[in-house]
Backbone of each chain as nested JSON, in Angstrom:
{
  "chains": [
    {"id": "A", "residues": [
      {"number": 1, "name": "MET", "atoms": {"N": [0.833, -1.214, 0.0], "CA": [0.0, 0.0, 0.0], "C": [0.858, 1.252, 0.0]}},
      {"number": 2, "name": "VAL", "atoms": {"N": [1.885, 1.244, 0.889], "CA": [2.79, 2.395, 0.936], "C": [3.572, 2.493, -0.364]}},
      {"number": 3, "name": "GLU", "atoms": {"N": [3.966, 1.301, -0.897], "CA": [4.708, 1.314, -2.158], "C": [3.85, 1.86, -3.288]}},
      {"number": 4, "name": "LEU", "atoms": {"N": [2.553, 1.506, -3.287], "CA": [1.671, 1.995, -4.337], "C": [1.541, 3.517, -4.255]}},
      {"number": 5, "name": "ALA", "atoms": {"N": [1.371, 4.036, -3.03], "CA": [1.267, 5.488, -2.868], "C": [2.546, 6.173, -3.33]}},
      {"number": 6, "name": "ALA", "atoms": {"N": [3.703, 5.58, -2.969], "CA": [4.969, 6.169, -3.393], "C": [5.093, 6.16, -4.91]}},
      {"number": 7, "name": "ALA", "atoms": {"N": [4.644, 5.042, -5.549], "CA": [4.738, 4.962, -7.005], "C": [3.866, 6.017, -7.665]}},
      {"number": 8, "name": "VAL", "atoms": {"N": [2.654, 6.221, -7.13], "CA": [1.762, 7.238, -7.705], "C": [2.383, 8.63, -7.553]}},
      {"number": 9, "name": "LEU", "atoms": {"N": [2.955, 8.9, -6.366], "CA": [3.555, 10.225, -6.138], "C": [4.732, 10.456, -7.077]}},
      {"number": 10, "name": "ILE", "atoms": {"N": [5.602, 9.433, -7.232], "CA": [6.777, 9.61, -8.084], "C": [6.357, 9.773, -9.546]}},
      {"number": 11, "name": "ALA", "atoms": {"N": [5.328, 9.013, -9.978], "CA": [4.875, 9.143, -11.365], "C": [4.289, 10.531, -11.615]}},
      {"number": 12, "name": "THR", "atoms": {"N": [3.503, 11.05, -10.66], "CA": [2.945, 12.392, -10.829], "C": [4.053, 13.441, -10.874]}},
      {"number": 13, "name": "GLY", "atoms": {"N": [5.041, 13.285, -10.003], "CA": [6.16, 14.223, -10.011], "C": [6.902, 14.216, -11.33]}},
      {"number": 14, "name": "THR", "atoms": {"N": [7.097, 13.019, -11.904], "CA": [7.77, 12.935, -13.198], "C": [6.952, 13.626, -14.287]}},
      {"number": 15, "name": "LEU", "atoms": {"N": [5.622, 13.471, -14.23], "CA": [4.766, 14.157, -15.212], "C": [4.935, 15.673, -15.097]}},
      {"number": 16, "name": "PHE", "atoms": {"N": [5.029, 16.193, -13.846], "CA": [5.22, 17.637, -13.679], "C": [6.57, 18.068, -14.233]}},
      {"number": 17, "name": "PHE", "atoms": {"N": [7.602, 17.217, -14.042], "CA": [8.917, 17.543, -14.604], "C": [8.835, 17.643, -16.125]}},
      {"number": 18, "name": "ILE", "atoms": {"N": [8.15, 16.672, -16.753], "CA": [8.043, 16.689, -18.212], "C": [7.274, 17.931, -18.667]}},
      {"number": 19, "name": "ALA", "atoms": {"N": [6.213, 18.29, -17.898], "CA": [5.449, 19.486, -18.253], "C": [6.328, 20.732, -18.166]}},
      {"number": 20, "name": "GLY", "atoms": {"N": [7.162, 20.811, -17.129], "CA": [8.052, 21.962, -16.997], "C": [9.044, 22.049, -18.138]}},
      {"number": 21, "name": "THR", "atoms": {"N": [9.569, 20.901, -18.569], "CA": [10.525, 20.915, -19.673], "C": [9.846, 21.302, -20.979]}},
      {"number": 22, "name": "VAL", "atoms": {"N": [8.624, 20.797, -21.208], "CA": [7.89, 21.192, -22.409], "C": [7.633, 22.696, -22.4]}},
      {"number": 23, "name": "GLY", "atoms": {"N": [7.302, 23.246, -21.211], "CA": [7.11, 24.684, -21.11], "C": [8.389, 25.443, -21.41]}},
      {"number": 24, "name": "LEU", "atoms": {"N": [9.523, 24.931, -20.912], "CA": [10.812, 25.589, -21.194], "C": [11.094, 25.601, -22.688]}},
      {"number": 25, "name": "LEU", "atoms": {"N": [10.674, 24.562, -23.394], "CA": [10.954, 24.492, -24.827], "C": [9.954, 25.296, -25.645]}},
      {"number": 26, "name": "ARG", "atoms": {"N": [8.68, 25.343, -25.234], "CA": [7.64, 25.851, -26.117], "C": [7.234, 27.281, -25.832]}},
      {"number": 27, "name": "PHE", "atoms": {"N": [7.432, 27.791, -24.604], "CA": [6.909, 29.118, -24.292], "C": [7.703, 30.2, -25.005]}},
      {"number": 28, "name": "PRO", "atoms": {"N": [7.077, 31.364, -25.297], "CA": [7.699, 32.326, -26.205], "C": [8.847, 33.139, -25.601]}},
      {"number": 29, "name": "ASP", "atoms": {"N": [8.715, 33.675, -24.38], "CA": [9.798, 34.535, -23.893], "C": [10.278, 34.079, -22.522]}},
      {"number": 30, "name": "ILE", "atoms": {"N": [11.27, 34.792, -21.988], "CA": [11.977, 34.276, -20.821], "C": [11.104, 34.277, -19.58]}},
      {"number": 31, "name": "PHE", "atoms": {"N": [10.142, 35.219, -19.488], "CA": [9.318, 35.25, -18.278], "C": [8.359, 34.065, -18.232]}},
      {"number": 32, "name": "CYS", "atoms": {"N": [7.791, 33.702, -19.398], "CA": [6.923, 32.514, -19.438], "C": [7.725, 31.26, -19.128]}},
      {"number": 33, "name": "ARG", "atoms": {"N": [8.961, 31.208, -19.67], "CA": [9.787, 30.02, -19.414], "C": [10.136, 29.908, -17.934]}},
      {"number": 34, "name": "LEU", "atoms": {"N": [10.43, 31.064, -17.327], "CA": [10.732, 31.08, -15.891], "C": [9.54, 30.565, -15.089]}},
      {"number": 35, "name": "HIS", "atoms": {"N": [8.348, 31.029, -15.495], "CA": [7.111, 30.613, -14.825], "C": [6.934, 29.095, -14.912]}},
      {"number": 36, "name": "ALA", "atoms": {"N": [7.149, 28.525, -16.115], "CA": [6.979, 27.08, -16.276], "C": [8.007, 26.326, -15.446]}},
      {"number": 37, "name": "LEU", "atoms": {"N": [9.267, 26.784, -15.529], "CA": [10.354, 26.019, -14.932], "C": [10.275, 26.016, -13.406]}},
      {"number": 38, "name": "THR", "atoms": {"N": [10.171, 27.197, -12.803], "CA": [10.285, 27.248, -11.34], "C": [9.105, 26.547, -10.671]}},
      {"number": 39, "name": "LYS", "atoms": {"N": [7.901, 26.771, -11.165], "CA": [6.753, 26.212, -10.443], "C": [6.537, 24.734, -10.735]}},
      {"number": 40, "name": "ALA", "atoms": {"N": [6.559, 24.365, -12.034], "CA": [6.291, 22.956, -12.354], "C": [7.389, 22.058, -11.8]}},
      {"number": 41, "name": "ASP", "atoms": {"N": [8.662, 22.496, -11.949], "CA": [9.749, 21.654, -11.451], "C": [9.754, 21.594, -9.929]}},
      {"number": 42, "name": "GLY", "atoms": {"N": [9.426, 22.717, -9.285], "CA": [9.372, 22.699, -7.829], "C": [8.331, 21.717, -7.306]}},
      {"number": 43, "name": "LEU", "atoms": {"N": [7.152, 21.724, -7.949], "CA": [6.105, 20.789, -7.518], "C": [6.499, 19.345, -7.843]}},
      {"number": 44, "name": "GLY", "atoms": {"N": [7.107, 19.149, -9.038], "CA": [7.543, 17.79, -9.399], "C": [8.549, 17.252, -8.413]}},
      {"number": 45, "name": "LEU", "atoms": {"N": [9.522, 18.108, -8.027], "CA": [10.528, 17.632, -7.078], "C": [9.913, 17.362, -5.71]}},
      {"number": 46, "name": "ALA", "atoms": {"N": [8.939, 18.197, -5.296], "CA": [8.297, 17.966, -4.008], "C": [7.566, 16.625, -4.003]}},
      {"number": 47, "name": "LEU", "atoms": {"N": [6.872, 16.299, -5.118], "CA": [6.149, 15.021, -5.167], "C": [7.114, 13.842, -5.17]}},
      {"number": 48, "name": "ILE", "atoms": {"N": [8.217, 13.968, -5.949], "CA": [9.19, 12.871, -5.992], "C": [9.844, 12.697, -4.617]}},
      {"number": 49, "name": "ALA", "atoms": {"N": [10.138, 13.825, -3.933], "CA": [10.734, 13.723, -2.598], "C": [9.778, 13.055, -1.621]}},
      {"number": 50, "name": "LEU", "atoms": {"N": [8.478, 13.366, -1.752], "CA": [7.494, 12.73, -0.873], "C": [7.436, 11.222, -1.116]}},
      {"number": 51, "name": "GLY", "atoms": {"N": [7.464, 10.822, -2.403], "CA": [7.466, 9.399, -2.722], "C": [8.711, 8.704, -2.221]}},
      {"number": 52, "name": "ALA", "atoms": {"N": [9.872, 9.353, -2.39], "CA": [11.115, 8.753, -1.914], "C": [11.133, 8.668, -0.398]}},
      {"number": 53, "name": "ALA", "atoms": {"N": [10.531, 9.668, 0.286], "CA": [10.476, 9.622, 1.746], "C": [9.582, 8.483, 2.223]}},
      {"number": 54, "name": "LEU", "atoms": {"N": [8.518, 8.18, 1.436], "CA": [7.681, 7.027, 1.807], "C": [8.448, 5.728, 1.641]}},
      {"number": 55, "name": "LEU", "atoms": {"N": [9.306, 5.668, 0.605], "CA": [10.068, 4.436, 0.372], "C": [11.214, 4.283, 1.352]}},
      {"number": 56, "name": "ALA", "atoms": {"N": [11.807, 5.426, 1.794], "CA": [12.973, 5.355, 2.672], "C": [12.565, 4.811, 4.037]}},
      {"number": 57, "name": "GLY", "atoms": {"N": [13.406, 3.95, 4.575], "CA": [13.028, 3.302, 5.82], "C": [13.397, 4.079, 7.062]}},
      {"number": 58, "name": "THR", "atoms": {"N": [14.625, 4.615, 7.09], "CA": [15.135, 5.17, 8.338], "C": [14.713, 6.629, 8.506]}},
      {"number": 59, "name": "PRO", "atoms": {"N": [14.563, 7.086, 9.744], "CA": [14.223, 8.5, 9.978], "C": [15.3, 9.458, 9.495]}},
      {"number": 60, "name": "GLY", "atoms": {"N": [16.564, 9.02, 9.529], "CA": [17.632, 9.894, 9.057], "C": [17.5, 10.208, 7.578]}},
      {"number": 61, "name": "ALA", "atoms": {"N": [17.159, 9.187, 6.775], "CA": [16.984, 9.401, 5.338], "C": [15.805, 10.33, 5.072]}},
      {"number": 62, "name": "VAL", "atoms": {"N": [14.718, 10.142, 5.828], "CA": [13.548, 11.016, 5.648], "C": [13.909, 12.459, 5.983]}},
      {"number": 63, "name": "PHE", "atoms": {"N": [14.686, 12.64, 7.054], "CA": [15.09, 13.99, 7.438], "C": [15.933, 14.64, 6.35]}},
      {"number": 64, "name": "ARG", "atoms": {"N": [16.859, 13.841, 5.762], "CA": [17.704, 14.417, 4.709], "C": [16.892, 14.744, 3.467]}},
      {"number": 65, "name": "ILE", "atoms": {"N": [15.885, 13.91, 3.157], "CA": [15.051, 14.204, 1.981], "C": [14.266, 15.497, 2.202]}},
      {"number": 66, "name": "VAL", "atoms": {"N": [13.735, 15.678, 3.422], "CA": [13.011, 16.92, 3.717], "C": [13.944, 18.119, 3.61]}},
      {"number": 67, "name": "LEU", "atoms": {"N": [15.19, 17.946, 4.093], "CA": [16.177, 19.028, 4.024], "C": [16.485, 19.384, 2.564]}},
      {"number": 68, "name": "ILE", "atoms": {"N": [16.64, 18.34, 1.718], "CA": [16.906, 18.58, 0.292], "C": [15.746, 19.343, -0.337]}},
      {"number": 69, "name": "TRP", "atoms": {"N": [14.506, 18.924, -0.016], "CA": [13.353, 19.619, -0.57], "C": [13.343, 21.092, -0.148]}},
      {"number": 70, "name": "PHE", "atoms": {"N": [13.674, 21.341, 1.134], "CA": [13.677, 22.722, 1.621], "C": [14.723, 23.561, 0.898]}},
      {"number": 71, "name": "PHE", "atoms": {"N": [15.935, 23.007, 0.727], "CA": [16.996, 23.728, 0.018], "C": [16.55, 24.069, -1.398]}},
      {"number": 72, "name": "VAL", "atoms": {"N": [16.023, 23.059, -2.128], "CA": [15.682, 23.277, -3.534], "C": [14.542, 24.28, -3.65]}},
      {"number": 73, "name": "ALA", "atoms": {"N": [13.55, 24.208, -2.743], "CA": [12.428, 25.142, -2.828], "C": [12.905, 26.57, -2.578]}},
      {"number": 74, "name": "THR", "atoms": {"N": [13.729, 26.767, -1.542], "CA": [14.235, 28.112, -1.261], "C": [15.084, 28.634, -2.41]}},
      {"number": 75, "name": "ALA", "atoms": {"N": [16.001, 27.782, -2.907], "CA": [16.899, 28.221, -3.973], "C": [16.127, 28.503, -5.251]}},
      {"number": 76, "name": "SER", "atoms": {"N": [15.106, 27.698, -5.546], "CA": [14.357, 27.89, -6.777], "C": [13.599, 29.209, -6.748]}},
      {"number": 77, "name": "ALA", "atoms": {"N": [12.969, 29.516, -5.6], "CA": [12.238, 30.783, -5.501], "C": [13.194, 31.972, -5.625]}},
      {"number": 78, "name": "THR", "atoms": {"N": [14.326, 31.914, -4.887], "CA": [15.276, 33.02, -4.933], "C": [15.845, 33.217, -6.331]}},
      {"number": 79, "name": "CYS", "atoms": {"N": [16.241, 32.111, -6.974], "CA": [16.855, 32.223, -8.292], "C": [15.838, 32.688, -9.329]}},
      {"number": 80, "name": "GLY", "atoms": {"N": [14.574, 32.293, -9.183], "CA": [13.557, 32.767, -10.11], "C": [13.426, 34.28, -10.056]}},
      {"number": 81, "name": "HIS", "atoms": {"N": [13.386, 34.819, -8.826], "CA": [13.289, 36.268, -8.692], "C": [14.528, 36.956, -9.236]}},
      {"number": 82, "name": "LEU", "atoms": {"N": [15.717, 36.391, -8.966], "CA": [16.96, 37.026, -9.435], "C": [17.005, 37.08, -10.951]}},
      {"number": 83, "name": "VAL", "atoms": {"N": [16.668, 35.944, -11.612], "CA": [16.75, 35.908, -13.072], "C": [15.699, 36.832, -13.688]}},
      {"number": 84, "name": "ALA", "atoms": {"N": [14.485, 36.883, -13.091], "CA": [13.45, 37.756, -13.636], "C": [13.87, 39.217, -13.514]}},
      {"number": 85, "name": "ARG", "atoms": {"N": [14.469, 39.588, -12.364], "CA": [14.895, 40.986, -12.211], "C": [16.024, 41.333, -13.179]}},
      {"number": 86, "name": "TYR", "atoms": {"N": [16.954, 40.38, -13.347], "CA": [18.047, 40.624, -14.301], "C": [17.507, 40.778, -15.717]}},
      {"number": 87, "name": "ALA", "atoms": {"N": [16.544, 39.906, -16.106], "CA": [16.019, 39.97, -17.469], "C": [15.253, 41.266, -17.685]}},
      {"number": 88, "name": "ARG", "atoms": {"N": [14.551, 41.755, -16.652], "CA": [13.79, 42.995, -16.832], "C": [14.72, 44.194, -16.917]}},
      {"number": 89, "name": "GLN", "atoms": {"N": [15.779, 44.197, -16.084], "CA": [16.672, 45.356, -16.09], "C": [17.536, 45.407, -17.333]}},
      {"number": 90, "name": "SER", "atoms": {"N": [17.908, 44.236, -17.862], "CA": [18.76, 44.243, -19.042], "C": [17.945, 44.231, -20.327]}},
      {"number": 91, "name": "GLY", "atoms": {"N": [16.596, 44.17, -20.207], "CA": [15.776, 44.183, -21.409], "C": [15.875, 42.92, -22.224]}},
      {"number": 92, "name": "ALA", "atoms": {"N": [16.219, 41.826, -21.572], "CA": [16.424, 40.594, -22.323], "C": [15.115, 39.916, -22.685]}},
      {"number": 93, "name": "GLY", "atoms": {"N": [14.017, 40.284, -22.008], "CA": [12.763, 39.569, -22.247], "C": [12.113, 39.918, -23.561]}},
      {"number": 94, "name": "GLY", "atoms": {"N": [12.521, 41.008, -24.182], "CA": [11.891, 41.394, -25.433], "C": [10.516, 41.968, -25.197]}},
      {"number": 95, "name": "GLY", "atoms": {"N": [10.441, 43.205, -24.69], "CA": [9.155, 43.836, -24.462], "C": [8.845, 43.94, -22.988]}},
      {"number": 96, "name": "ALA", "atoms": {"N": [7.674, 44.52, -22.695], "CA": [7.309, 44.737, -21.306], "C": [6.986, 43.416, -20.624]}},
      {"number": 97, "name": "PRO", "atoms": {"N": [7.403, 43.234, -19.376], "CA": [7.081, 42.002, -18.664], "C": [5.619, 41.958, -18.269]}}
    ]},
    {"id": "B", "residues": [
      {"number": 1, "name": "MET", "atoms": {"N": [8.449, -2.793, -8.823], "CA": [8.87, -1.504, -8.298], "C": [10.197, -1.06, -8.911]}},
      {"number": 2, "name": "THR", "atoms": {"N": [11.13, -2.024, -9.087], "CA": [12.419, -1.672, -9.685], "C": [12.244, -1.188, -11.115]}},
      {"number": 3, "name": "THR", "atoms": {"N": [11.387, -1.887, -11.878], "CA": [11.159, -1.479, -13.262], "C": [10.542, -0.092, -13.318]}},
      {"number": 4, "name": "PHE", "atoms": {"N": [9.579, 0.142, -12.431], "CA": [8.919, 1.445, -12.428], "C": [9.902, 2.571, -12.121]}},
      {"number": 5, "name": "LEU", "atoms": {"N": [10.768, 2.349, -11.12], "CA": [11.734, 3.387, -10.768], "C": [12.727, 3.614, -11.909]}},
      {"number": 6, "name": "SER", "atoms": {"N": [13.095, 2.523, -12.633], "CA": [14.01, 2.69, -13.766], "C": [13.35, 3.507, -14.87]}},
      {"number": 7, "name": "LEU", "atoms": {"N": [12.056, 3.248, -15.131], "CA": [11.346, 4.017, -16.148], "C": [11.278, 5.499, -15.757]}},
      {"number": 8, "name": "THR", "atoms": {"N": [11.074, 5.753, -14.451], "CA": [11.071, 7.136, -13.974], "C": [12.412, 7.806, -14.232]}},
      {"number": 9, "name": "LEU", "atoms": {"N": [13.493, 7.066, -13.968], "CA": [14.83, 7.62, -14.212], "C": [15.02, 7.963, -15.672]}},
      {"number": 10, "name": "ILE", "atoms": {"N": [14.531, 7.074, -16.578], "CA": [14.689, 7.334, -18.013], "C": [13.906, 8.578, -18.412]}},
      {"number": 11, "name": "ALA", "atoms": {"N": [12.688, 8.737, -17.863], "CA": [11.888, 9.925, -18.191], "C": [12.586, 11.195, -17.719]}},
      {"number": 12, "name": "LEU", "atoms": {"N": [13.19, 11.145, -16.523], "CA": [13.879, 12.341, -16.019], "C": [15.114, 12.65, -16.856]}},
      {"number": 13, "name": "LEU", "atoms": {"N": [15.816, 11.595, -17.32], "CA": [16.981, 11.817, -18.175], "C": [16.558, 12.426, -19.507]}},
      {"number": 14, "name": "LEU", "atoms": {"N": [15.41, 11.975, -20.062], "CA": [14.905, 12.558, -21.3], "C": [14.559, 14.035, -21.088]}},
      {"number": 15, "name": "SER", "atoms": {"N": [14.074, 14.354, -19.886], "CA": [13.772, 15.75, -19.581], "C": [15.052, 16.599, -19.614]}},
      {"number": 16, "name": "ILE", "atoms": {"N": [16.147, 16.057, -19.069], "CA": [17.434, 16.772, -19.146], "C": [17.868, 16.925, -20.598]}},
      {"number": 17, "name": "LEU", "atoms": {"N": [17.66, 15.864, -21.402], "CA": [18.061, 15.901, -22.808], "C": [17.3, 16.99, -23.553]}},
      {"number": 18, "name": "ALA", "atoms": {"N": [15.999, 17.144, -23.235], "CA": [15.221, 18.201, -23.877], "C": [15.702, 19.576, -23.431]}},
      {"number": 19, "name": "GLY", "atoms": {"N": [16.193, 19.677, -22.18], "CA": [16.749, 20.945, -21.726], "C": [17.996, 21.333, -22.497]}},
      {"number": 20, "name": "LEU", "atoms": {"N": [18.751, 20.349, -22.988], "CA": [19.935, 20.642, -23.8], "C": [19.55, 21.366, -25.086]}},
      {"number": 21, "name": "VAL", "atoms": {"N": [18.344, 21.056, -25.627], "CA": [17.88, 21.747, -26.831], "C": [17.737, 23.241, -26.55]}},
      {"number": 22, "name": "ARG", "atoms": {"N": [17.22, 23.58, -25.355], "CA": [17.073, 24.992, -25.006], "C": [18.434, 25.655, -24.866]}},
      {"number": 23, "name": "ILE", "atoms": {"N": [19.421, 24.932, -24.327], "CA": [20.767, 25.512, -24.235], "C": [21.33, 25.753, -25.633]}},
      {"number": 24, "name": "PHE", "atoms": {"N": [21.053, 24.846, -26.568], "CA": [21.574, 24.988, -27.928], "C": [20.91, 26.153, -28.645]}},
      {"number": 25, "name": "ARG", "atoms": {"N": [19.578, 26.303, -28.499], "CA": [18.85, 27.317, -29.26], "C": [18.797, 28.655, -28.551]}},
      {"number": 26, "name": "GLY", "atoms": {"N": [18.573, 28.61, -27.222], "CA": [18.159, 29.77, -26.435], "C": [18.914, 31.034, -26.731]}},
      {"number": 27, "name": "PRO", "atoms": {"N": [18.25, 32.101, -27.195], "CA": [18.995, 33.264, -27.671], "C": [19.721, 34.022, -26.561]}},
      {"number": 28, "name": "GLU", "atoms": {"N": [19.157, 34.079, -25.359], "CA": [19.769, 34.876, -24.295], "C": [20.602, 33.979, -23.383]}},
      {"number": 29, "name": "PRO", "atoms": {"N": [21.663, 34.552, -22.786], "CA": [22.404, 33.77, -21.781], "C": [21.536, 33.403, -20.58]}},
      {"number": 30, "name": "ALA", "atoms": {"N": [20.575, 34.268, -20.213], "CA": [19.733, 33.972, -19.046], "C": [18.885, 32.731, -19.28]}},
      {"number": 31, "name": "GLU", "atoms": {"N": [18.453, 32.51, -20.538], "CA": [17.637, 31.325, -20.804], "C": [18.485, 30.057, -20.754]}},
      {"number": 32, "name": "ARG", "atoms": {"N": [19.746, 30.191, -21.161], "CA": [20.634, 29.03, -21.012], "C": [20.827, 28.705, -19.542]}},
      {"number": 33, "name": "MET", "atoms": {"N": [20.921, 29.744, -18.701], "CA": [21.085, 29.483, -17.274], "C": [19.824, 28.877, -16.672]}},
      {"number": 34, "name": "LEU", "atoms": {"N": [18.648, 29.226, -17.237], "CA": [17.418, 28.585, -16.765], "C": [17.468, 27.088, -17.024]}},
      {"number": 35, "name": "ALA", "atoms": {"N": [17.986, 26.71, -18.203], "CA": [18.128, 25.281, -18.486], "C": [19.099, 24.636, -17.503]}},
      {"number": 36, "name": "ALA", "atoms": {"N": [20.136, 25.394, -17.104], "CA": [21.071, 24.853, -16.11], "C": [20.376, 24.632, -14.771]}},
      {"number": 37, "name": "GLN", "atoms": {"N": [19.421, 25.528, -14.45], "CA": [18.669, 25.312, -13.209], "C": [17.789, 24.066, -13.31]}},
      {"number": 38, "name": "LEU", "atoms": {"N": [17.244, 23.844, -14.522], "CA": [16.476, 22.607, -14.734], "C": [17.358, 21.384, -14.515]}},
      {"number": 39, "name": "PHE", "atoms": {"N": [18.611, 21.452, -14.998], "CA": [19.525, 20.327, -14.795], "C": [19.746, 20.063, -13.312]}},
      {"number": 40, "name": "GLY", "atoms": {"N": [19.928, 21.138, -12.535], "CA": [20.152, 20.949, -11.108], "C": [18.97, 20.276, -10.43]}},
      {"number": 41, "name": "THR", "atoms": {"N": [17.761, 20.78, -10.735], "CA": [16.574, 20.201, -10.092], "C": [16.361, 18.76, -10.537]}},
      {"number": 42, "name": "ALA", "atoms": {"N": [16.544, 18.502, -11.846], "CA": [16.341, 17.14, -12.337], "C": [17.398, 16.194, -11.781]}},
      {"number": 43, "name": "ALA", "atoms": {"N": [18.628, 16.699, -11.608], "CA": [19.669, 15.837, -11.035], "C": [19.326, 15.462, -9.603]}},
      {"number": 44, "name": "VAL", "atoms": {"N": [18.779, 16.41, -8.848], "CA": [18.367, 16.101, -7.477], "C": [17.266, 15.041, -7.483]}},
      {"number": 45, "name": "ALA", "atoms": {"N": [16.282, 15.194, -8.394], "CA": [15.195, 14.209, -8.454], "C": [15.722, 12.835, -8.843]}},
      {"number": 46, "name": "ILE", "atoms": {"N": [16.654, 12.8, -9.837], "CA": [17.221, 11.525, -10.263], "C": [17.957, 10.854, -9.105]}},
      {"number": 47, "name": "LEU", "atoms": {"N": [18.727, 11.659, -8.338], "CA": [19.484, 11.066, -7.233], "C": [18.562, 10.573, -6.127]}},
      {"number": 48, "name": "LEU", "atoms": {"N": [17.44, 11.293, -5.907], "CA": [16.481, 10.825, -4.895], "C": [15.914, 9.464, -5.28]}},
      {"number": 49, "name": "VAL", "atoms": {"N": [15.524, 9.329, -6.579], "CA": [14.957, 8.051, -7.016], "C": [16.028, 6.965, -6.997]}},
      {"number": 50, "name": "LEU", "atoms": {"N": [17.251, 7.345, -7.437], "CA": [18.338, 6.358, -7.514], "C": [18.733, 5.848, -6.135]}},
      {"number": 51, "name": "SER", "atoms": {"N": [18.668, 6.714, -5.126], "CA": [19.03, 6.269, -3.778], "C": [18.052, 5.208, -3.274]}},
      {"number": 52, "name": "GLN", "atoms": {"N": [16.774, 5.306, -3.688], "CA": [15.821, 4.267, -3.303], "C": [15.979, 3.026, -4.165]}},
      {"number": 53, "name": "LEU", "atoms": {"N": [16.303, 3.233, -5.468], "CA": [16.422, 2.093, -6.383], "C": [17.608, 1.21, -6.008]}},
      {"number": 54, "name": "MET", "atoms": {"N": [18.747, 1.852, -5.686], "CA": [19.955, 1.078, -5.382], "C": [20.157, 0.87, -3.894]}},
      {"number": 55, "name": "ALA", "atoms": {"N": [19.229, 1.379, -3.06], "CA": [19.341, 1.263, -1.602], "C": [20.666, 1.817, -1.111]}},
      {"number": 56, "name": "MET", "atoms": {"N": [21.025, 3.008, -1.64], "CA": [22.255, 3.685, -1.226], "C": [21.898, 5.028, -0.602]}},
      {"number": 57, "name": "PRO", "atoms": {"N": [21.792, 5.099, 0.728], "CA": [21.427, 6.379, 1.355], "C": [22.48, 7.469, 1.17]}},
      {"number": 58, "name": "ALA", "atoms": {"N": [23.717, 7.086, 0.809], "CA": [24.759, 8.096, 0.627], "C": [24.446, 9.015, -0.541]}},
      {"number": 59, "name": "LEU", "atoms": {"N": [23.639, 8.52, -1.507], "CA": [23.3, 9.364, -2.654], "C": [22.47, 10.578, -2.235]}},
      {"number": 60, "name": "LEU", "atoms": {"N": [21.824, 10.498, -1.065], "CA": [21.071, 11.664, -0.586], "C": [22.005, 12.828, -0.282]}},
      {"number": 61, "name": "ASP", "atoms": {"N": [23.208, 12.531, 0.227], "CA": [24.173, 13.601, 0.478], "C": [24.628, 14.236, -0.824]}},
      {"number": 62, "name": "VAL", "atoms": {"N": [24.813, 13.379, -1.878], "CA": [25.18, 13.91, -3.185], "C": [24.081, 14.832, -3.702]}},
      {"number": 63, "name": "ALA", "atoms": {"N": [22.823, 14.427, -3.494], "CA": [21.705, 15.251, -3.947], "C": [21.698, 16.592, -3.219]}},
      {"number": 64, "name": "MET", "atoms": {"N": [22.059, 16.572, -1.936], "CA": [22.089, 17.825, -1.173], "C": [23.143, 18.77, -1.734]}},
      {"number": 65, "name": "VAL", "atoms": {"N": [24.33, 18.207, -2.076], "CA": [25.386, 19.041, -2.665], "C": [24.917, 19.629, -3.995]}},
      {"number": 66, "name": "PHE", "atoms": {"N": [24.243, 18.815, -4.813], "CA": [23.714, 19.312, -6.088], "C": [22.752, 20.465, -5.855]}},
      {"number": 67, "name": "ALA", "atoms": {"N": [21.86, 20.317, -4.874], "CA": [20.856, 21.346, -4.614], "C": [21.518, 22.655, -4.226]}},
      {"number": 68, "name": "LEU", "atoms": {"N": [22.583, 22.582, -3.41], "CA": [23.236, 23.819, -2.974], "C": [24.054, 24.432, -4.094]}},
      {"number": 69, "name": "LEU", "atoms": {"N": [24.757, 23.59, -4.889], "CA": [25.638, 24.143, -5.923], "C": [24.856, 24.761, -7.069]}},
      {"number": 70, "name": "ALA", "atoms": {"N": [23.678, 24.199, -7.413], "CA": [22.888, 24.757, -8.511], "C": [22.454, 26.181, -8.181]}},
      {"number": 71, "name": "ALA", "atoms": {"N": [22.074, 26.417, -6.915], "CA": [21.671, 27.765, -6.513], "C": [22.851, 28.728, -6.615]}},
      {"number": 72, "name": "ILE", "atoms": {"N": [24.033, 28.274, -6.146], "CA": [25.205, 29.157, -6.176], "C": [25.571, 29.502, -7.617]}},
      {"number": 73, "name": "THR", "atoms": {"N": [25.433, 28.534, -8.546], "CA": [25.754, 28.789, -9.944], "C": [24.895, 29.916, -10.507]}},
      {"number": 74, "name": "LEU", "atoms": {"N": [23.579, 29.836, -10.248], "CA": [22.675, 30.831, -10.824], "C": [22.917, 32.208, -10.211]}},
      {"number": 75, "name": "VAL", "atoms": {"N": [23.172, 32.252, -8.882], "CA": [23.437, 33.539, -8.243], "C": [24.719, 34.148, -8.804]}},
      {"number": 76, "name": "ALA", "atoms": {"N": [25.754, 33.314, -9.027], "CA": [27.009, 33.824, -9.589], "C": [26.784, 34.364, -10.992]}},
      {"number": 77, "name": "PHE", "atoms": {"N": [25.949, 33.67, -11.781], "CA": [25.667, 34.157, -13.137], "C": [25.003, 35.526, -13.094]}},
      {"number": 78, "name": "VAL", "atoms": {"N": [23.978, 35.684, -12.224], "CA": [23.244, 36.956, -12.191], "C": [24.158, 38.084, -11.734]}},
      {"number": 79, "name": "VAL", "atoms": {"N": [25.012, 37.815, -10.713], "CA": [25.904, 38.86, -10.223], "C": [26.894, 39.266, -11.31]}},
      {"number": 80, "name": "LEU", "atoms": {"N": [27.517, 38.28, -11.976], "CA": [28.522, 38.603, -12.989], "C": [27.895, 39.259, -14.209]}},
      {"number": 81, "name": "ALA", "atoms": {"N": [26.705, 38.776, -14.628], "CA": [26.092, 39.322, -15.831], "C": [25.583, 40.738, -15.592]}},
      {"number": 82, "name": "SER", "atoms": {"N": [25.135, 41.063, -14.363], "CA": [24.701, 42.449, -14.156], "C": [25.887, 43.389, -14.078]}},
      {"number": 83, "name": "ARG", "atoms": {"N": [27.09, 42.855, -13.762], "CA": [28.274, 43.713, -13.811], "C": [28.793, 43.869, -15.232]}},
      {"number": 84, "name": "GLY", "atoms": {"N": [28.264, 43.084, -16.168], "CA": [28.715, 43.209, -17.545], "C": [29.857, 42.282, -17.893]}},
      {"number": 85, "name": "VAL", "atoms": {"N": [30.192, 41.353, -17.007], "CA": [31.254, 40.395, -17.307], "C": [30.701, 39.312, -18.219]}},
      {"number": 86, "name": "ARG", "atoms": {"N": [31.394, 38.982, -19.275], "CA": [30.927, 37.931, -20.181], "C": [31.735, 36.683, -19.95]}}
    ]}
  ]
}
């Protein structure tokens, strides 16, 4: 039962990763690509981390997985804002954001 | 379960491969760096799945290093590019 839940979570997370990559390839400008990448990938990684935490047996492994998720979520949000501000100030987005 | 986790790994690797297309085409340096951020996140996800597939908890530490280094890479790019360094 736990394995089934973990499999469903990991499969959903992988689907979100694929959606984020398709958005990175197909969206027209850098702000749309940023939107696809940071949010879809963040959710995909959170779901995969949840599935891996269900599969992991020891409390230490679960703690490290939660720590990894926290690092990636914080870094992804910060880097998204940094890249968006850089693109707006340097005019790289091609038009008004 | 092993087959399923292997298929997940292949899908995540294909996602990285598609990100390489954006690095090849992407007109701005910032968009190439976005693809690099995708690589960091996907590498963390791959290592999380791989640590369960191979029953190697040490891979979680590798994933943690990846998560921290990907953030530092992007911050360094933004700082250097706003100073005009190419």
